[in-house]
Jmol script that loads the backbone (N, CA, C; Angstrom):
load data "model"
ATOM      1  N   MET A   1      49.968 111.537 114.230  1.00  0.00           N
ATOM      2  CA  MET A   1      49.186 112.003 115.366  1.00  0.00           C
ATOM      3  C   MET A   1      50.032 113.015 116.133  1.00  0.00           C
ATOM      4  N   SER A   2      49.429 114.029 116.597  1.00  0.00           N
ATOM      5  CA  SER A   2      50.130 115.005 117.420  1.00  0.00           C
ATOM      6  C   SER A   2      49.352 115.203 118.707  1.00  0.00           C
ATOM      7  N   TRP A   3      50.034 115.715 119.706  1.00  0.00           N
ATOM      8  CA  TRP A   3      49.355 115.985 120.970  1.00  0.00           C
ATOM      9  C   TRP A   3      48.566 117.264 120.832  1.00  0.00           C
ATOM     10  N   ARG A   4      47.323 117.241 121.249  1.00  0.00           N
ATOM     11  CA  ARG A   4      46.433 118.392 121.134  1.00  0.00           C
ATOM     12  C   ARG A   4      45.750 118.631 122.461  1.00  0.00           C
ATOM     13  N   ASN A   5      44.989 119.707 122.538  1.00  0.00           N
ATOM     14  CA  ASN A   5      44.272 120.008 123.770  1.00  0.00           C
ATOM     15  C   ASN A   5      43.326 118.891 124.176  1.00  0.00           C
ATOM     16  N   SER A   6      42.890 118.066 123.229  1.00  0.00           N
ATOM     17  CA  SER A   6      41.988 116.970 123.590  1.00  0.00           C
ATOM     18  C   SER A   6      42.696 115.903 124.408  1.00  0.00           C
ATOM     19  N   ALA A   7      44.016 115.851 124.336  1.00  0.00           N
ATOM     20  CA  ALA A   7      44.776 114.875 125.127  1.00  0.00           C
ATOM     21  C   ALA A   7      45.148 115.455 126.474  1.00  0.00           C
ATOM     22  N   GLY A   8      45.408 116.731 126.543  1.00  0.00           N
ATOM     23  CA  GLY A   8      45.772 117.359 127.802  1.00  0.00           C
ATOM     24  C   GLY A   8      46.256 118.774 127.600  1.00  0.00           C
ATOM     25  N   ARG A   9      46.253 119.525 128.679  1.00  0.00           N
ATOM     26  CA  ARG A   9      46.677 120.919 128.616  1.00  0.00           C
ATOM     27  C   ARG A   9      48.015 121.152 129.279  1.00  0.00           C
ATOM     28  N   THR A  10      48.435 120.243 130.121  1.00  0.00           N
ATOM     29  CA  THR A  10      49.703 120.405 130.825  1.00  0.00           C
ATOM     30  C   THR A  10      50.632 119.251 130.462  1.00  0.00           C
ATOM     31  N   ASP A  11      51.895 119.400 130.784  1.00  0.00           N
ATOM     32  CA  ASP A  11      52.870 118.342 130.546  1.00  0.00           C
ATOM     33  C   ASP A  11      52.411 117.043 131.204  1.00  0.00           C
ATOM     34  N   GLU A  12      51.961 117.130 132.447  1.00  0.00           N
ATOM     35  CA  GLU A  12      51.539 115.937 133.176  1.00  0.00           C
ATOM     36  C   GLU A  12      50.334 115.268 132.521  1.00  0.00           C
ATOM     37  N   GLU A  13      49.346 116.061 132.094  1.00  0.00           N
ATOM     38  CA  GLU A  13      48.155 115.502 131.454  1.00  0.00           C
ATOM     39  C   GLU A  13      48.501 114.818 130.133  1.00  0.00           C
ATOM     40  N   ILE A  14      49.395 115.405 129.373  1.00  0.00           N
ATOM     41  CA  ILE A  14      49.780 114.838 128.090  1.00  0.00           C
ATOM     42  C   ILE A  14      50.549 113.538 128.290  1.00  0.00           C
ATOM     43  N   ARG A  15      51.456 113.520 129.250  1.00  0.00           N
ATOM     44  CA  ARG A  15      52.203 112.289 129.527  1.00  0.00           C
ATOM     45  C   ARG A  15      51.275 111.184 130.033  1.00  0.00           C
ATOM     46  N   LYS A  16      50.309 111.551 130.861  1.00  0.00           N
ATOM     47  CA  LYS A  16      49.347 110.573 131.358  1.00  0.00           C
ATOM     48  C   LYS A  16      48.494 110.038 130.203  1.00  0.00           C
ATOM     49  N   ALA A  17      48.065 110.919 129.298  1.00  0.00           N
ATOM     50  CA  ALA A  17      47.256 110.498 128.152  1.00  0.00           C
ATOM     51  C   ALA A  17      48.036 109.519 127.275  1.00  0.00           C
ATOM     52  N   ARG A  18      49.321 109.776 127.066  1.00  0.00           N
ATOM     53  CA  ARG A  18      50.134 108.861 126.257  1.00  0.00           C
ATOM     54  C   ARG A  18      50.213 107.496 126.927  1.00  0.00           C
ATOM     55  N   GLU A  19      50.431 107.488 128.225  1.00  0.00           N
ATOM     56  CA  GLU A  19      50.496 106.227 128.961  1.00  0.00           C
ATOM     57  C   GLU A  19      49.160 105.477 128.856  1.00  0.00           C
ATOM     58  N   GLU A  20      48.058 106.195 129.023  1.00  0.00           N
ATOM     59  CA  GLU A  20      46.738 105.560 128.944  1.00  0.00           C
ATOM     60  C   GLU A  20      46.427 105.077 127.533  1.00  0.00           C
ATOM     61  N   TRP A  21      46.944 105.750 126.519  1.00  0.00           N
ATOM     62  CA  TRP A  21      46.738 105.325 125.128  1.00  0.00           C
ATOM     63  C   TRP A  21      47.302 103.921 124.935  1.00  0.00           C
ATOM     64  N   THR A  22      48.440 103.653 125.558  1.00  0.00           N
ATOM     65  CA  THR A  22      49.098 102.374 125.347  1.00  0.00           C
ATOM     66  C   THR A  22      48.693 101.303 126.347  1.00  0.00           C
ATOM     67  N   THR A  23      48.114 101.675 127.495  1.00  0.00           N
ATOM     68  CA  THR A  23      47.866 100.677 128.541  1.00  0.00           C
ATOM     69  C   THR A  23      46.409 100.534 128.961  1.00  0.00           C
ATOM     70  N   SER A  24      45.502 101.355 128.478  1.00  0.00           N
ATOM     71  CA  SER A  24      44.121 101.270 128.953  1.00  0.00           C
ATOM     72  C   SER A  24      43.142 101.442 127.794  1.00  0.00           C
ATOM     73  N   ASP A  25      41.869 101.465 128.134  1.00  0.00           N
ATOM     74  CA  ASP A  25      40.846 101.659 127.100  1.00  0.00           C
ATOM     75  C   ASP A  25      40.203 103.039 127.195  1.00  0.00           C
ATOM     76  N   ARG A  26      40.923 104.002 127.772  1.00  0.00           N
ATOM     77  CA  ARG A  26      40.389 105.362 127.939  1.00  0.00           C
ATOM     78  C   ARG A  26      39.862 105.928 126.625  1.00  0.00           C
ATOM     79  N   PHE A  27      40.552 105.667 125.533  1.00  0.00           N
ATOM     80  CA  PHE A  27      40.197 106.270 124.253  1.00  0.00           C
ATOM     81  C   PHE A  27      39.238 105.419 123.431  1.00  0.00           C
ATOM     82  N   GLY A  28      38.869 104.261 123.937  1.00  0.00           N
ATOM     83  CA  GLY A  28      37.891 103.424 123.262  1.00  0.00           C
ATOM     84  C   GLY A  28      38.402 102.836 121.960  1.00  0.00           C
ATOM     85  N   GLU A  29      37.473 102.378 121.135  1.00  0.00           N
ATOM     86  CA  GLU A  29      37.845 101.794 119.852  1.00  0.00           C
ATOM     87  C   GLU A  29      37.012 102.432 118.745  1.00  0.00           C
ATOM     88  N   VAL A  30      37.522 102.358 117.549  1.00  0.00           N
ATOM     89  CA  VAL A  30      36.801 102.879 116.391  1.00  0.00           C
ATOM     90  C   VAL A  30      36.082 101.705 115.751  1.00  0.00           C
ATOM     91  N   LYS A  31      34.769 101.730 115.784  1.00  0.00           N
ATOM     92  CA  LYS A  31      33.974 100.638 115.197  1.00  0.00           C
ATOM     93  C   LYS A  31      34.228 100.563 113.701  1.00  0.00           C
ATOM     94  N   GLY A  32      34.430  99.356 113.206  1.00  0.00           N
ATOM     95  CA  GLY A  32      34.645  99.152 111.776  1.00  0.00           C
ATOM     96  C   GLY A  32      36.096  99.245 111.353  1.00  0.00           C
ATOM     97  N   TYR A  33      36.990  99.604 112.259  1.00  0.00           N
ATOM     98  CA  TYR A  33      38.417  99.693 111.913  1.00  0.00           C
ATOM     99  C   TYR A  33      39.052  98.357 112.211  1.00  0.00           C
ATOM    100  N   ASP A  34      39.643  97.726 111.206  1.00  0.00           N
ATOM    101  CA  ASP A  34      40.278  96.426 111.379  1.00  0.00           C
ATOM    102  C   ASP A  34      41.789  96.594 111.426  1.00  0.00           C
ATOM    103  N   GLY A  35      42.296  96.816 112.584  1.00  0.00           N
ATOM    104  CA  GLY A  35      43.745  96.955 112.725  1.00  0.00           C
ATOM    105  C   GLY A  35      44.100  97.393 114.127  1.00  0.00           C
ATOM    106  N   ASP A  36      45.370  97.309 114.410  1.00  0.00           N
ATOM    107  CA  ASP A  36      45.848  97.772 115.708  1.00  0.00           C
ATOM    108  C   ASP A  36      45.803  99.289 115.752  1.00  0.00           C
ATOM    109  N   PRO A  37      45.601  99.857 116.941  1.00  0.00           N
ATOM    110  CA  PRO A  37      45.631 101.321 117.028  1.00  0.00           C
ATOM    111  C   PRO A  37      47.039 101.831 116.708  1.00  0.00           C
ATOM    112  N   PRO A  38      47.127 103.032 116.157  1.00  0.00           N
ATOM    113  CA  PRO A  38      48.458 103.579 115.874  1.00  0.00           C
ATOM    114  C   PRO A  38      49.220 103.822 117.167  1.00  0.00           C
ATOM    115  N   ASP A  39      50.536 103.772 117.067  1.00  0.00           N
ATOM    116  CA  ASP A  39      51.367 104.067 118.225  1.00  0.00           C
ATOM    117  C   ASP A  39      51.204 105.534 118.611  1.00  0.00           C
ATOM    118  N   ALA A  40      51.244 105.780 119.903  1.00  0.00           N
ATOM    119  CA  ALA A  40      51.208 107.167 120.383  1.00  0.00           C
ATOM    120  C   ALA A  40      52.546 107.824 120.049  1.00  0.00           C
ATOM    121  N   PRO A  41      52.523 109.088 119.661  1.00  0.00           N
ATOM    122  CA  PRO A  41      53.789 109.759 119.353  1.00  0.00           C
ATOM    123  C   PRO A  41      54.632 109.915 120.612  1.00  0.00           C
ATOM    124  N   GLU A  42      55.924 109.978 120.418  1.00  0.00           N
ATOM    125  CA  GLU A  42      56.834 110.193 121.531  1.00  0.00           C
ATOM    126  C   GLU A  42      56.606 111.585 122.111  1.00  0.00           C
ATOM    127  N   VAL A  43      56.775 111.699 123.398  1.00  0.00           N
ATOM    128  CA  VAL A  43      56.702 112.991 124.069  1.00  0.00           C
ATOM    129  C   VAL A  43      58.148 113.462 124.247  1.00  0.00           C
ATOM    130  N   PRO A  44      58.456 114.694 123.928  1.00  0.00           N
ATOM    131  CA  PRO A  44      59.828 115.174 124.085  1.00  0.00           C
ATOM    132  C   PRO A  44      60.336 114.972 125.516  1.00  0.00           C
ATOM    133  N   SER A  45      61.635 114.787 125.657  1.00  0.00           N
ATOM    134  CA  SER A  45      62.201 114.592 126.995  1.00  0.00           C
ATOM    135  C   SER A  45      62.116 115.874 127.823  1.00  0.00           C
ATOM    136  N   ALA A  46      62.111 117.015 127.165  1.00  0.00           N
ATOM    137  CA  ALA A  46      61.964 118.288 127.886  1.00  0.00           C
ATOM    138  C   ALA A  46      60.509 118.461 128.297  1.00  0.00           C
ATOM    139  N   ARG A  47      60.284 119.134 129.403  1.00  0.00           N
ATOM    140  CA  ARG A  47      58.911 119.397 129.839  1.00  0.00           C
ATOM    141  C   ARG A  47      58.209 120.279 128.817  1.00  0.00           C
ATOM    142  N   LEU A  48      56.976 119.948 128.537  1.00  0.00           N
ATOM    143  CA  LEU A  48      56.176 120.753 127.621  1.00  0.00           C
ATOM    144  C   LEU A  48      55.596 121.934 128.380  1.00  0.00           C
ATOM    145  N   LYS A  49      55.499 123.074 127.730  1.00  0.00           N
ATOM    146  CA  LYS A  49      54.863 124.214 128.384  1.00  0.00           C
ATOM    147  C   LYS A  49      53.926 124.892 127.414  1.00  0.00           C
ATOM    148  N   ALA A  50      52.889 125.459 127.959  1.00  0.00           N
ATOM    149  CA  ALA A  50      51.881 126.122 127.138  1.00  0.00           C
ATOM    150  C   ALA A  50      52.485 127.335 126.440  1.00  0.00           C
ATOM    151  N   ARG A  51      51.968 127.596 125.244  1.00  0.00           N
ATOM    152  CA  ARG A  51      52.416 128.776 124.510  1.00  0.00           C
ATOM    153  C   ARG A  51      51.726 130.032 124.994  1.00  0.00           C
ATOM    154  N   GLY A  52      50.639 129.881 125.696  1.00  0.00           N
ATOM    155  CA  GLY A  52      49.901 131.047 126.139  1.00  0.00           C
ATOM    156  C   GLY A  52      48.908 131.493 125.100  1.00  0.00           C
ATOM    157  N   ARG A  53      47.993 132.320 125.497  1.00  0.00           N
ATOM    158  CA  ARG A  53      46.978 132.810 124.579  1.00  0.00           C
ATOM    159  C   ARG A  53      47.472 134.011 123.810  1.00  0.00           C
ATOM    160  N   VAL A  54      47.242 133.985 122.533  1.00  0.00           N
ATOM    161  CA  VAL A  54      47.591 135.127 121.679  1.00  0.00           C
ATOM    162  C   VAL A  54      46.293 135.621 121.075  1.00  0.00           C
ATOM    163  N   ARG A  55      46.005 136.864 121.275  1.00  0.00           N
ATOM    164  CA  ARG A  55      44.768 137.425 120.728  1.00  0.00           C
ATOM    165  C   ARG A  55      45.053 138.560 119.812  1.00  0.00           C
TER     166      ARG A  55
END
end "model"
wireframe off; spacefill off
backbone 0.3
color backbone group
């Protein structure tokens, strides 16, 4: 699993999404899947920054 725009656009949003993945039901459950959810990937210790738009 990797962090994508669906999890957040800023460092703060991504860190919050990771925390919610492990502590809340924000992301819901996959019906028919028999197993524990995968662990959220580690977030680098350095602040994440957007790459910017390239056109």
